[in-house]
Each structure stands twice: as structure tokens, then as C-alpha cells.
C-alpha positions in Angstrom: 135.1 110.9 63.3 132.9 110.7 66.2 129.7 111.9 67.0 131.0 115.3 68.8 133.4 115.9 66.0 130.7 115.7 63.3 128.9 118.0 65.3 131.6 120.2 65.2 132.4 119.9 61.6 128.9 120.3 60.6 128.2 123.7 62.1 128.1 126.9 59.8 126.6 130.2 60.5 123.1 130.4 59.0 121.3 133.8 58.6 118.0 132.6 57.2 115.5 130.4 59.1 112.1 129.1 58.5 109.4 130.1 60.8 108.9 127.0 62.7 109.5 127.0 66.2 112.5 125.3 68.3 111.2 122.4 70.7 111.0 123.5 74.2 112.9 120.4 75.1 115.7 121.4 72.7 115.9 124.8 74.1 116.1 123.2 77.9 118.7 120.8 76.6 121.0 123.7 74.7 120.5 126.0 77.7 121.6 123.0 80.2 124.7 122.6 77.9 125.7 126.0 77.9 125.6 126.2 81.5 127.9 123.3 81.9 130.5 125.3 80.0 133.7 125.4 81.2 134.2 128.4 83.6 137.4 130.1 85.6 137.4 129.2 89.3 133.7 127.7 88.8 132.3 131.1 89.0 129.5 130.6 86.4 128.9 134.2 85.8 126.3 133.5 83.4 122.9 134.5 83.0 120.7 133.2 79.6 117.7 134.7 78.1 116.0 133.2 75.3 113.6 135.3 73.1 110.7 134.0 71.1 108.1 137.0 70.9 108.4 138.4 67.2 108.2 142.2 68.4 111.0 141.3 70.7 113.0 139.5 68.3 112.5 142.8 65.8 113.4 144.9 68.8 116.6 143.3 69.1 117.2 143.0 65.4 116.8 146.7 65.4 119.6 147.5 68.1 122.5 145.2 66.8 124.4 146.1 64.4 124.9 143.2 61.6 121.8 141.3 63.3 118.9 142.2 61.1 118.3 138.6 60.7 117.7 138.2 64.0 114.1 139.4 63.4 113.3 136.2 61.5 114.8 133.6 63.5 112.6 131.3 65.8 114.4 132.1 69.0 117.4 134.6 70.4 119.2 133.2 73.1 121.0 136.5 75.1 124.0 135.2 76.9 124.9 137.8 79.6 127.4 137.9 82.5 128.6 139.3 85.4 130.5 142.5 84.4 132.8 142.7 87.3 134.0 138.8 86.9 137.9 139.1 85.7 136.9 136.3 82.9 133.6 136.8 82.1 134.1 137.2 78.6 135.8 134.0 78.5 133.1 132.1 80.3 130.5 133.5 78.2 132.5 132.7 75.1 132.3 128.9 76.3 129.0 128.9 77.2 127.9 130.4 73.6 129.9 127.9 71.8 128.2 125.1 74.0 124.7 126.3 73.2 125.6 126.8 69.7 126.7 122.9 69.6 123.9 121.6 71.4 121.6 123.4 69.3 123.7 122.0 66.0 123.2 118.2 67.9 119.2 118.9 67.5 119.6 120.0 64.0 119.0 123.9 64.9 121.2 126.3 62.8 122.3 129.2 64.5 124.6 132.3 64.1 126.7 134.2 66.8 126.2 137.9 67.2 128.8 139.6 69.2 127.6 141.6 72.3 130.6 142.2 74.5 131.7 146.1 74.2 128.9 146.5 71.2 127.1 150.1 71.5 124.0 148.0 71.5 125.1 145.8 74.7 123.3 148.0 76.9 120.0 149.0 75.1 119.7 145.0 74.7 120.3 144.6 78.4 117.6 147.5 79.3 115.3 145.8 76.8 115.6 142.6 78.2 115.5 143.7 81.7 118.5 142.4 82.7 120.2 143.8 86.0 123.0 146.1 85.8 125.3 143.9 87.1 125.3 141.8 84.0 126.8 142.8 80.0 125.7 141.2 77.0 128.2 138.6 75.6 126.9 137.4 72.8 123.5 137.2 71.1 122.6 133.7 69.2 120.0 133.6 66.5 118.6 130.1 66.2 116.1 128.2 64.3 115.5 125.3 61.6 117.7 126.7 58.4 116.2 128.2 55.6 118.9 128.3 53.2 122.4 127.5 54.3 125.8 128.9 52.7 129.4 127.7 53.6 131.6 130.0 53.8 135.1 128.7 52.8 137.3 128.0 55.8 141.1 128.2 55.9 143.2 125.3 55.2 144.6 123.2 58.4 148.2 123.5 57.0 148.2 127.4 56.7 146.9 127.8 60.4 148.9 125.2 62.3 152.4 124.7 63.7 154.0 122.2 65.8 156.5 122.7 68.6 157.7 126.3 67.0 156.3 128.5 64.2 158.5 128.7 61.6 157.8 131.5 58.7 157.8 129.5 55.3 
């Protein structure tokens, strides 16, 4: 393994965080990595928000279905993309993954919360005062982990084929 695959293999979704803040240099590095994600035709349709204010975190938590834990994170990253771009979702997801892996490389745990096409996407956009030309792709709750629960993953031999798929 190398450093990149070690970071990827060590990443797990975390929903319980310590109250400690995330260093500003870590936040900036993670945002720079998100902005370096692959993007169709190099459009770079994204806009990244970082929310650390406890009341705002509570407000987002109240809006996001399955995102109640956002209230307890140190920072919530909001990934928006220009909704009229053809590949906004793919681009935004690539940026989200880069963001999560960059945070993991710094020892900051996270959890991806879906945003695209969710009923709370528009209320979150309005709460954060993001222009109407953007849509929410994802929310990423982040912080130092208070508890890590490792969910089992499928074995590679169950989800992989070479050349052509053959039913066993």
C-alpha cells in the first residue's frame, strides 16, 4: 500500500465528533483538494461553503433528513454546483470525495450526507444564502472522531469481474 491507498482504506463514515475545532489550514487544504477534482470539460461548476457556527449547524441538522449528527460536528462543508451544467452531479461528487479524502489524510473524520434532489436541498441553499443558480450536491459533516463504527464492506470477490460478468 502507498499513502493514498492507506488514506482511502482508512476512511469510514463517522457521525459522532469531539467538540474540538478543525485547524484552518486543514480546512483550506481540504477545500483546495476539492477544487482540484476531475470535472467534465473543466467547467468547475462548484461552490464550497464551510459552516462552523453552532446555531447554523443546528439549523442545517434540522433540515437534512438523516443528518441530525451535523449539529455535533466541528464543521459542515456544503458542496453546491451550477444546476444548469450537464455534469454538475458527477463533478460535485468528485469534489466531495476529494474533500473527504483530504480531511481523512489530516485525521479529520467525516460523513457524506446526500443533497442532490433531496427535499432539503433548496432550504439549505436559502439558509446559506447561495445564489439560485446553484443546487446542493452534498453536505459533509466533519471533525475529530469521538467514536468510530466500522460498517462491514462487501468482499471484492463478490463485487468484481474480469472481462465479462458471469453468474455463479
